[in-house]
C-alpha positions as CSV (number, residue, x, y, z in Angstrom):
1,M,-10.6,45.1,20.8
2,I,-13.8,44.0,18.8
3,K,-12.7,45.6,15.6
4,Q,-9.0,44.0,15.7
5,Q,-11.0,40.5,16.1
6,F,-13.0,41.0,13.0
7,L,-10.2,42.5,10.7
8,Y,-8.1,39.5,11.7
9,M,-10.9,36.8,10.9
10,A,-11.7,39.0,7.8
11,L,-8.0,38.3,6.7
12,L,-7.7,34.7,7.4
13,L,-11.1,34.3,5.1
14,I,-9.1,36.3,2.2
15,I,-6.2,34.1,2.4
16,S,-8.2,30.9,2.8
17,S,-9.9,32.0,-0.5
18,C,-6.7,32.7,-2.4
19,K,-5.5,29.2,-1.5
20,V,-8.7,27.3,-3.0
21,Q,-8.6,29.7,-6.1
22,K,-5.1,28.6,-6.7
23,V,-5.7,24.8,-6.5
24,T,-8.7,25.2,-8.7
25,T,-6.9,27.3,-11.5
26,S,-3.9,24.9,-11.2
27,S,-6.1,21.7,-11.8
28,A,-7.7,23.0,-14.7
29,S,-4.5,24.6,-16.5
30,S,-4.9,22.3,-19.3
31,E,-6.7,19.3,-20.9
32,E,-4.0,16.9,-20.3
33,A,-3.9,18.0,-16.6
34,K,-7.9,17.4,-16.7
35,A,-7.3,14.0,-18.0
36,L,-5.2,12.8,-15.2
37,S,-7.2,14.4,-12.4
38,V,-7.6,11.1,-11.0
39,Q,-4.8,9.3,-8.9
40,I,-2.4,7.1,-10.8
41,F,-0.6,4.6,-8.6
42,D,2.1,2.0,-9.6
43,S,3.1,-1.4,-8.4
44,A,5.2,-4.2,-9.6
45,A,2.9,-6.6,-8.4
46,P,-0.3,-6.6,-6.3
47,L,0.4,-9.8,-4.5
48,Q,2.0,-8.4,-1.5
49,S,0.2,-7.0,1.5
50,T,0.6,-3.2,2.3
51,E,2.2,-2.2,5.5
52,S,-1.1,-0.2,6.0
53,T,-4.3,0.4,4.6
54,T,-3.9,4.2,5.1
55,K,-0.6,4.0,3.2
56,Q,-0.5,6.8,0.8
57,P,0.2,5.8,-2.9
58,V,3.7,6.4,-4.4
59,E,4.2,9.1,-7.0
60,T,5.7,7.1,-10.3
61,T,6.2,8.2,-13.9
62,I,2.9,7.9,-15.7
63,T,3.2,6.1,-19.1
64,K,1.1,6.9,-22.3
65,A,-1.1,4.0,-22.1
66,D,-1.5,5.0,-18.4
67,K,-2.5,8.7,-19.3
68,T,-5.0,7.1,-21.7
69,I,-6.8,4.9,-19.2
70,A,-6.9,8.0,-17.1
71,A,-9.0,9.9,-19.7
72,K,-11.2,7.2,-20.5
73,V,-12.0,6.7,-16.6
74,N,-12.5,10.6,-16.4
75,A,-14.7,10.5,-19.4
76,A,-16.8,7.6,-18.8
77,I,-17.3,7.7,-14.9
78,L,-15.8,10.6,-12.9
79,N,-16.8,13.4,-14.8
80,K,-20.4,12.1,-15.2
81,L,-23.0,13.6,-12.8
82,A,-24.6,10.3,-12.0
83,F,-21.3,9.6,-10.2
84,A,-21.0,12.8,-8.4
85,P,-22.4,11.6,-5.0
86,A,-20.7,8.2,-5.5
87,H,-18.0,6.5,-3.8
88,V,-15.9,4.8,-6.5
89,G,-13.0,2.6,-6.8
90,I,-11.2,1.4,-9.6
91,S,-8.4,-1.0,-10.3
92,I,-6.9,-2.2,-13.6
93,Y,-3.9,-4.5,-13.5
94,D,-1.7,-6.3,-16.8
95,Y,-1.8,-9.8,-16.0
96,A,1.4,-10.6,-18.1
97,K,3.5,-7.8,-16.7
98,Q,2.2,-7.9,-13.3
99,K,1.7,-4.3,-12.4
100,Y,-1.2,-2.0,-12.2
101,L,-2.1,-0.1,-14.9
102,F,-4.6,2.2,-12.9
103,N,-5.7,2.9,-9.5
104,Y,-8.5,5.3,-8.1
105,Q,-9.3,4.8,-4.7
106,A,-8.4,1.1,-5.2
107,E,-7.2,0.7,-1.4
108,K,-10.3,2.0,0.1
109,Y,-13.2,-0.4,1.3
110,F,-16.5,-0.9,-0.4
111,V,-19.7,-3.0,-0.2
112,P,-19.4,-5.1,-3.1
113,A,-22.8,-6.9,-3.2
114,S,-22.3,-10.2,-5.3
115,N,-18.6,-9.4,-6.2
116,T,-18.4,-11.5,-3.0
117,K,-19.4,-14.5,-5.0
118,I,-15.5,-14.1,-6.3
119,F,-14.3,-15.1,-3.0
120,T,-16.9,-17.9,-2.7
121,C,-16.0,-19.3,-6.4
122,Y,-12.3,-19.5,-5.5
123,A,-13.0,-21.3,-2.4
124,A,-14.7,-23.8,-4.4
125,L,-12.4,-24.0,-7.2
126,K,-9.6,-25.0,-4.6
127,Y,-11.5,-27.0,-2.1
128,L,-14.3,-28.9,-4.0
129,K,-13.4,-31.9,-6.4
130,D,-14.7,-32.2,-9.6
131,S,-18.2,-33.3,-8.3
132,I,-20.1,-32.2,-5.0
133,V,-21.0,-34.3,-2.1
134,A,-24.8,-34.7,-1.8
135,F,-24.1,-36.5,1.4
136,E,-22.0,-39.1,3.7
137,Y,-22.9,-42.3,4.3
138,L,-22.1,-45.4,6.3
139,P,-23.2,-48.6,4.3
140,A,-24.3,-51.7,5.7
141,D,-26.6,-54.8,4.6
142,D,-29.4,-53.7,7.1
143,N,-28.8,-50.1,7.4
144,I,-27.4,-47.4,5.7
145,T,-26.6,-44.1,7.8
146,V,-26.8,-41.1,5.9
147,R,-25.5,-37.7,7.0
148,F,-26.5,-34.7,4.6
149,T,-23.5,-32.0,3.6
150,G,-25.5,-29.0,2.2
151,D,-26.0,-29.9,-1.5
152,P,-28.1,-27.2,-3.2
153,T,-28.7,-29.1,-6.4
154,F,-30.8,-31.8,-4.5
155,L,-33.9,-32.1,-6.1
156,H,-33.6,-28.6,-7.8
157,S,-35.5,-28.3,-10.9
158,D,-32.7,-27.0,-12.9
159,F,-30.7,-30.0,-12.5
160,K,-32.7,-32.8,-14.1
161,Q,-30.5,-35.7,-13.3
162,Q,-30.7,-36.5,-9.5
163,N,-28.6,-39.5,-8.9
164,A,-28.3,-39.0,-5.1
165,F,-32.2,-38.9,-4.9
166,T,-32.3,-42.2,-6.9
167,F,-29.8,-43.9,-4.5
168,L,-32.1,-42.6,-1.5
169,Q,-35.3,-43.8,-3.2
170,Q,-33.8,-47.6,-3.7
171,N,-32.6,-47.9,-0.1
172,A,-35.4,-45.8,1.5
173,D,-36.4,-48.8,3.8
174,K,-33.3,-49.1,5.5
175,I,-31.9,-45.6,5.8
176,T,-31.4,-43.5,8.9
177,V,-30.6,-39.8,8.7
178,V,-28.2,-38.3,11.2
179,T,-28.1,-35.0,12.6
180,P,-25.4,-33.1,10.2
181,R,-22.4,-31.3,11.0
182,W,-24.0,-27.9,11.1
183,N,-22.9,-24.7,12.9
184,A,-24.5,-22.0,10.9
185,A,-27.8,-19.9,10.9
186,A,-30.7,-19.8,8.3
187,F,-29.9,-16.5,7.3
188,G,-26.3,-14.6,7.5
189,D,-24.8,-11.8,9.0
190,G,-26.2,-8.5,8.1
191,W,-29.1,-9.7,5.9
192,A,-32.2,-7.5,5.5
193,W,-34.8,-9.4,7.6
194,N,-37.7,-8.1,5.6
195,D,-36.7,-9.9,2.6
196,F,-37.2,-13.1,4.0
197,D,-40.0,-13.9,1.2
198,A,-38.0,-12.8,-1.6
199,D,-36.9,-15.3,-4.2
200,Y,-33.4,-14.2,-3.9
201,M,-32.8,-15.0,-0.4
202,P,-33.7,-18.7,0.5
203,E,-32.7,-19.9,4.0
204,R,-29.5,-22.0,4.4
205,S,-30.0,-25.4,5.4
206,A,-27.7,-28.9,6.0
207,L,-30.4,-30.7,3.9
208,P,-31.4,-28.1,0.8
209,I,-34.2,-29.4,-1.0
210,Y,-36.2,-27.8,-3.9
211,G,-33.9,-25.0,-3.6
212,N,-35.7,-24.2,-0.2
213,V,-38.6,-22.4,-2.0
214,V,-42.0,-23.2,-2.9
215,K,-43.3,-22.5,-6.6
216,F,-46.6,-21.0,-7.1
217,E,-47.7,-21.2,-10.9
218,R,-51.4,-20.0,-12.1
219,K,-53.1,-22.6,-14.2
220,G,-56.3,-21.2,-15.3
221,N,-58.1,-20.4,-11.9
222,A,-56.1,-23.0,-10.2
223,L,-52.6,-23.0,-8.5
224,K,-49.9,-25.3,-9.3
225,I,-47.7,-25.8,-5.9
226,A,-44.6,-27.4,-5.6
227,P,-43.4,-29.1,-3.6
228,K,-47.0,-30.5,-3.7
229,S,-46.9,-31.3,0.5
230,L,-46.9,-27.7,1.0
231,K,-50.2,-27.1,-0.5
232,D,-51.9,-27.5,2.9
233,S,-50.1,-24.6,4.1
234,L,-52.0,-22.1,1.7
235,N,-55.0,-20.2,2.8
236,I,-57.0,-18.4,0.0
237,F,-58.9,-15.1,0.9
238,S,-59.2,-13.9,-2.4
239,S,-61.0,-14.8,-5.6
240,M,-58.4,-16.0,-7.9
241,A,-60.8,-16.1,-11.0
242,E,-59.6,-12.9,-12.3
243,G,-56.0,-13.2,-11.6
244,D,-55.7,-10.2,-9.3
245,F,-53.9,-11.6,-6.4
246,K,-50.8,-12.4,-4.9
247,I,-49.3,-14.9,-2.5
248,N,-47.5,-13.8,1.0
249,R,-46.0,-15.7,3.7
250,D,-46.1,-15.5,7.4
251,K,-42.4,-14.5,8.6
252,N,-42.3,-17.1,11.3
253,D,-43.9,-19.8,9.7
254,N,-44.8,-21.9,6.5
255,Y,-48.1,-20.2,6.4
256,F,-49.1,-18.9,2.9
257,E,-52.0,-16.9,1.9
258,V,-53.7,-15.4,-1.3
259,V,-54.8,-11.9,-1.1
260,K,-56.1,-9.3,-3.3
261,S,-53.8,-7.4,-5.4
262,T,-53.9,-4.9,-8.2
263,K,-51.7,-6.9,-10.3
264,K,-52.0,-10.0,-12.5
265,F,-50.4,-13.2,-11.1
266,N,-48.7,-15.5,-13.1
267,S,-46.0,-17.0,-11.0
268,V,-43.7,-16.8,-8.0
269,Q,-41.1,-18.4,-5.9
270,I,-41.3,-17.8,-2.0
271,P,-38.7,-19.2,0.2
272,F,-40.1,-21.5,2.9
273,S,-38.6,-21.5,6.4
274,V,-36.4,-24.7,7.4
275,K,-37.0,-24.4,11.0
276,K,-34.3,-25.2,13.5
277,S,-34.3,-28.9,13.3
278,M,-33.9,-30.6,9.8
279,E,-36.5,-32.9,10.8
280,E,-39.3,-30.3,11.4
281,V,-39.4,-29.4,7.5
282,S,-37.0,-30.7,5.2
283,L,-36.6,-34.4,6.4
284,H,-40.6,-34.2,5.9
285,L,-40.4,-32.9,2.6
286,L,-37.9,-35.6,1.7
287,E,-40.1,-38.3,3.2
288,D,-43.3,-37.3,1.1
289,T,-41.1,-37.4,-2.1
290,L,-39.9,-40.5,-1.5
291,N,-43.4,-41.4,-0.1
292,R,-41.5,-43.6,2.9
293,S,-40.9,-43.1,6.4
294,L,-37.2,-42.3,7.2
295,Q,-35.4,-43.1,10.6
296,F,-33.8,-40.4,12.3
297,A,-31.2,-40.1,15.1
298,S,-29.1,-37.4,16.7
299,A,-25.9,-39.2,16.5
300,V,-24.2,-42.5,15.6
301,N,-22.3,-45.3,17.9
302,D,-19.0,-44.6,16.4
303,D,-18.4,-41.5,14.5
304,K,-14.9,-42.7,13.5
305,N,-16.2,-45.3,11.0
306,G,-15.4,-44.8,7.6
307,W,-17.9,-42.4,6.1
308,K,-18.1,-42.7,2.2
309,K,-19.2,-39.8,-0.1
310,Y,-22.1,-39.8,-2.5
311,Y,-21.3,-37.4,-5.4
312,S,-24.2,-35.5,-7.3
313,Q,-23.5,-33.0,-10.0
314,P,-20.3,-31.7,-11.3
315,T,-18.9,-29.0,-9.6
316,D,-18.5,-26.6,-12.2
317,S,-22.1,-26.8,-13.3
318,M,-23.0,-25.6,-9.9
319,L,-20.6,-22.8,-10.0
320,K,-21.7,-21.8,-13.5
321,K,-25.1,-21.4,-12.0
322,M,-23.9,-19.6,-9.2
323,M,-22.1,-17.1,-11.2
324,H,-24.2,-16.6,-14.1
325,E,-27.4,-16.3,-12.4
326,S,-25.6,-14.5,-9.4
327,D,-27.7,-17.3,-7.1
328,N,-27.4,-16.5,-3.6
329,F,-28.9,-19.7,-2.2
330,F,-26.0,-21.5,-4.3
331,A,-23.3,-19.1,-3.2
332,E,-24.3,-19.7,0.6
333,Q,-24.5,-23.4,0.2
334,T,-21.4,-23.7,-1.7
335,L,-19.3,-22.1,1.1
336,L,-20.9,-24.1,3.7
337,M,-20.0,-27.3,1.6
338,V,-16.3,-26.0,1.4
339,A,-16.6,-25.5,5.2
340,N,-17.7,-29.4,5.3
341,E,-14.9,-30.5,3.5
342,N,-12.1,-28.2,4.6
343,I,-12.9,-27.9,8.5
344,G,-15.5,-30.9,9.2
345,T,-18.4,-28.7,9.9
346,M,-20.8,-26.5,8.0
347,D,-19.9,-23.4,9.6
348,D,-19.3,-20.1,7.5
349,D,-17.7,-18.1,10.3
350,K,-15.0,-20.5,10.6
351,I,-14.0,-21.4,7.0
352,I,-14.1,-17.7,6.2
353,T,-11.5,-16.9,9.1
354,K,-9.4,-19.9,7.8
355,I,-9.3,-19.0,4.2
356,L,-8.4,-15.0,5.0
357,Q,-5.3,-16.5,7.3
358,N,-4.1,-18.9,4.8
359,D,-5.4,-18.8,1.1
360,F,-5.8,-14.9,1.1
361,A,-3.2,-14.2,3.8
362,G,-1.3,-12.1,0.7
363,M,-4.1,-9.7,-0.1
364,P,-3.3,-6.0,-0.5
365,Q,-5.8,-5.1,2.2
366,K,-7.6,-7.4,5.0
367,P,-11.2,-7.3,4.0
368,K,-14.3,-7.9,6.2
369,W,-15.8,-10.8,4.5
370,V,-19.1,-12.3,6.1
371,D,-21.0,-14.1,3.6
372,G,-20.9,-16.3,0.5
373,S,-23.1,-14.4,-1.6
374,G,-23.0,-10.7,-0.7
375,L,-26.4,-10.3,0.6
376,S,-24.9,-8.7,3.5
377,R,-23.8,-5.1,3.8
378,Y,-21.2,-5.9,6.4
379,N,-19.0,-7.0,3.4
380,L,-16.2,-4.4,3.0
381,I,-13.7,-5.4,0.1
382,T,-11.3,-3.3,-1.8
383,P,-10.8,-3.3,-5.4
384,Q,-7.1,-4.4,-5.3
385,D,-8.3,-7.2,-3.2
386,F,-10.6,-8.3,-6.2
387,V,-8.0,-7.9,-8.6
388,W,-5.5,-9.9,-6.3
389,V,-8.1,-12.8,-6.0
390,L,-8.8,-12.9,-9.8
391,T,-5.3,-12.9,-10.3
392,Q,-4.7,-16.0,-7.9
393,M,-7.7,-17.8,-9.7
394,K,-6.1,-17.3,-13.1
395,N,-2.7,-18.6,-11.6
396,Q,-4.2,-21.8,-10.1
397,F,-6.9,-22.8,-12.0
398,A,-7.7,-23.6,-15.9
399,W,-8.4,-20.5,-18.1
400,E,-11.2,-22.9,-20.0
401,R,-12.7,-23.6,-16.2
402,I,-13.1,-19.8,-15.5
403,Q,-14.5,-19.4,-19.1
404,A,-17.3,-21.7,-18.3
405,I,-17.8,-20.2,-15.1
406,F,-17.9,-16.6,-15.4
407,P,-20.6,-14.7,-17.5
408,T,-19.2,-13.2,-20.8
409,G,-20.6,-10.4,-23.2
410,D,-24.4,-10.4,-23.3
411,D,-24.8,-13.5,-21.2
412,G,-25.9,-14.4,-17.8
413,T,-26.2,-11.2,-15.4
414,L,-24.2,-9.4,-18.5
415,G,-27.4,-10.1,-20.8
416,G,-27.9,-6.7,-22.7
417,L,-24.3,-5.6,-21.8
418,Y,-21.1,-6.3,-23.9
419,K,-23.0,-7.7,-26.8
420,N,-20.1,-7.3,-29.4
421,Y,-17.5,-8.5,-26.7
422,A,-18.1,-12.1,-26.1
423,G,-14.9,-14.1,-25.4
424,K,-13.4,-10.3,-24.6
425,I,-14.7,-10.3,-21.3
426,Y,-15.5,-12.4,-18.3
427,A,-16.8,-11.1,-15.2
428,K,-19.1,-10.9,-12.2
429,T,-21.8,-8.3,-11.4
430,G,-22.9,-7.0,-8.2
431,T,-26.0,-5.0,-7.3
432,L,-27.8,-3.8,-4.2
433,S,-29.6,-0.5,-3.7
434,N,-27.4,2.3,-4.4
435,T,-24.4,0.0,-5.2
436,V,-23.0,-1.5,-8.6
437,A,-19.9,-3.7,-8.8
438,L,-18.3,-5.5,-11.8
439,S,-14.9,-7.3,-11.5
440,G,-13.4,-9.9,-13.8
441,F,-11.0,-10.3,-16.9
442,I,-10.5,-8.6,-20.1
443,T,-8.6,-9.5,-23.2
444,T,-8.3,-6.3,-25.7
445,H,-8.0,-6.4,-29.2
446,K,-4.4,-6.2,-28.9
447,G,-4.1,-9.3,-27.1
448,K,-3.8,-7.5,-23.5
449,E,-4.9,-9.8,-20.8
450,L,-6.1,-7.2,-17.9
451,V,-7.7,-7.9,-14.6
452,F,-10.2,-5.3,-13.2
453,S,-12.5,-4.3,-10.5
454,V,-15.0,-1.2,-10.3
455,L,-16.9,-0.7,-7.3
456,V,-19.5,1.9,-6.8
457,N,-21.2,2.6,-3.6
458,A,-24.2,5.3,-2.7
459,H,-25.0,6.6,-6.0
460,Q,-28.1,8.1,-6.4
461,S,-28.9,7.2,-10.0
462,S,-30.4,4.0,-11.6
463,A,-28.3,0.8,-11.6
464,S,-28.7,0.7,-15.3
465,T,-27.2,4.3,-15.9
466,I,-24.1,3.3,-13.7
467,R,-23.9,-0.3,-15.5
468,K,-23.8,1.6,-18.9
469,S,-20.8,4.0,-17.8
470,I,-18.8,1.1,-16.6
471,E,-19.6,-0.7,-19.9
472,Q,-18.4,2.3,-21.8
473,L,-15.0,2.4,-19.8
474,I,-14.6,-1.3,-20.2
475,T,-15.5,-1.4,-23.8
476,N,-13.2,1.6,-24.4
477,I,-10.2,-0.2,-22.8
478,I,-10.9,-3.4,-24.9
479,E,-11.0,-1.3,-28.0
480,T,-7.9,0.7,-27.6
481,Y,-5.3,-0.6,-25.4
């Protein structure tokens, strides 16, 4: 009996081995088959929702151009060892013909990192006016009631002209600041808690001021601190004479300390804690800058009065900084400002839900979208979804605006890449550990307008290696398609 079982198992192993060998041999039968070893899907338009995210691709005739792109994808990405352990998704779409040219795992979900800012950018283009609202106010001869609305440019060093601050300065003796319409947390869902003191993760707030960061800069044997009012929060536990020190912040408080380090210190930006109540930190910093005391109220007697809006910076100048520098703080505040304008409160959960149900209802796959910046790994979005949003963006807004907002070759976060392709590519990068993304627009040398998305998760190589391979793919398409 045991002998029969053994022979039966051996026979099964032999049959299984033969099947595997047959598939392997077949897949390597020719160079053309190798070039087409990726899946090719076709669709008349990416603007319709699929019935199911698990729906299988439809087999279609592959054009000569599709074969060319497939071969380039294999050469630049899929056949390289750096991508062997990674999850890869690629979608390339012909804007004029309204059809996909190429899809590889494009219906699967990926952590998109800062490509999430494309969603936020679309929302801002649609719902923010030409200029952003610095605050809302109720004018009166004896008292002006001010309600802040999340403007990230307020007293930010990158924006020299500060008309909103000038207005407050001129009227400070008769201003009452009222509790803002705020229903969000300082940190987004899924943010890494131990990045609380990283310059790329300032806390969100209804009254952003100085970018919600403290700037420390070494000047000889001294430190220059901005805003100055936080200098009393600095404790020195190391000599600064040789410059071998660093600055840490307490996780729960605005308590900074100078400690010994093996590296030379030049400068650093550290987010300050905004605390739970605006008057604890942000309003205090504003009072210190105005050199005036402000009145504060939790509410107004009649909130149905005609609130006016005080506008500060051009919306596109804010979006350009957000997209060119991949500024997480600006992205988060932008989404909250969209919420304030659209639903009357700064609530990121509610505005995301509303946009998904309305503006993004026609997406090929329903994404999981949780924040404005892409800091969260809870975000899960497909390459086809990015192609869809970018297509809607190009349909609805002036191409000149998009060109001004998105980085092009050797510009912004594309610096050092696509050096000879300025004007041929406009795209948003995305980077987290083991994650690289790039989505945007390209115009080929033959004048073809394409929309694309390349998402790479779980790679074990360096980010620069992955970016270079994506650059090889995109530039080859620009040159030849």
